N, C-alpha and C positions, 0 to 999 in steps of 0.2 A: 553548335549547329541548330538551326531552327527546325522545329518539328511541326510546321504549319501546313495545312492543306492548301495547295495552289488551285483555287477554284477556277481561275482563268484556264489553267491547263486541263482541268477536269471538263470544263465546258468545251474547249477545243477538241479534246480527244473524243468526247461524246458526239460532237458534230461530225468529226472525221469518221467515226465508226458508222454513223448513219449514212454518210455519203458513200463510203467505200462499200458498205453493205448493198446499197442500191445499185451501184455500178457493177459489182461482182454478180449480183442476182440477175441484173439485166443481161450481162454478158453470158452467164450460164443459161438463161432462158432462151436467148437468141441462138446460142451455140447448140443447145440440146433439142431445139425444135426440129423435128423430122430428121433425126440422125439415126444411124444404125446403133445396135447395142454396143458394138466394139468402140465406136466413137464416143458414146456416152460414158463408157467405162474409162476410156483414156482421159476425157475431160475431167471426170471425177478424180482420177489419180493425179491429174495436174493440180487441182485445188488442194488435195491432200499434201502433195509435195511442196507447194507454195507455203502452206501453213507450217509445215515442218521446217523449211528453210528459214522462214521469218522467226520461228521459235528459236532456232539455233542462233540466229543473229542477236536476238534479244538476250538470250542467256550468255552469249559470248561477251557482249558489251557489259552486262551486269557483273560478270565474274572476272573481267579483264583488269589489267593494271595500266594506269594512265602514264606511267613513267616512260615506257617505250615510245609512246606517241608524242610526249613532250620532246624527247630526243629527236624523233623523226621531224617534228615541226621545226625545231631549232636548226636542223641540218637542211631544211627546205625540201625534204623528201615528199614526193607526190602523195597526197592523202594524209600527211602528218597533222596538219591543222584540223582537218575534219575528224581525224581520229581523236584528237584532244577534245574537240567539241562533243563527240559522241560519248566519250568517257566522262565528261563533266555533266552530262545529262542522262545518266544511266536509267534513272527512273522513267523518264519520258520515252527514251528509246525502247526500253523494255516494254512499257505499256503499249506503245505504238506497234511494235513488232509482234509481241506475244499476244496481247489482248485484242488489239484492233484487227490487224491483218490475220493473225493466227486463228482467233476465234471466229472471225467472219468466214474464213476459208472452211473451218469446221462446219459452220452452219450451212454454207452453200454446198459443200460436198454432201451433207445430209439431204439437202433438197434435191441434189442431183441423183441421189440414191432412189428417190421416189420415181424419177424418170426411168432409171434402170429397172426397178421393180415392175413398172407398167410395161416396159418393153419385153421383159422376160415373160410376163403373164400373157402378153399378146402372142409371143412366139412359141410358147409351150403350154401344155395343159398341166401346170404345176399349181400347187396350193399357194394362194396369195399370201397367207400368213407366214408360211414357211419361207417363201422367197423374201418377204419383207424382213423377217428376222435375220436371215442369213446375210442379206445385203447390208442391213444396218450394223450387224455384228462385225462384218468384214471392214466396213468403212471406219467404224470405231476402233477396231483392233489396229488397222494400218495407221490411223492418225495417232493414237496413243502410243503404240509401239514405236513408230517413227520418231515421235517427239522424245520418248524415253531414251532411245538410242542416240538421238541428236544432242541431248543435254550433256551426256558424258563427253561427247566429241567437242561440244561448244566450250565446256570448261577446260578441257585439256589443250585445246587449240585456239583459245580465245584471241591471243595476239594475232595469229595468222588470219583468223576470220575477220576481225575488226580491220586489219590492214587491207584485206581484199575489198571489204565493204567501203572503206574510206577511199580507196583508189577508184572504185566504181563511182561513188558519189562525187568525187573531185572532177569527174568528166562533166557533170551537170552543173558544177558551181560556176556562177557568173563572176567574172573577174571585175574588180572595182577599178 
């Protein structure tokens, strides 16, 4: 097996990270403009949840077994071919899901935390440093704890997770 760096993939994933980061930051900026504290918190939780879900997908693909998907593909089960493709490209899928989407969600949820801190400061007479520390700690704890919880689930249910993802992706596949 070759152990060479795929510089084309590194370039592509770097550009993807840049574009997805801009889109998600723009989305969060627009969504968080002039919203209530509750809505800002919900949007931040959404980013945390998306990061956790994509981390679960990346770990499931990395820890999964391609045999089941080869079987599904040969029996023409919906999503089987995509499952095989995902399993053949575990490094790229993991990088895209865990590093690009997962890390960008972490960064954007942190940025959303700044909005939450400023809203709390406006609404209350609370110490800014204290609020900032608590919000940052809570976002970090939810993200890291959620991903830690998700990793065990992803490893134990990798076939089921990859099957669901494959079936979802097969809806968007263009038929030749």
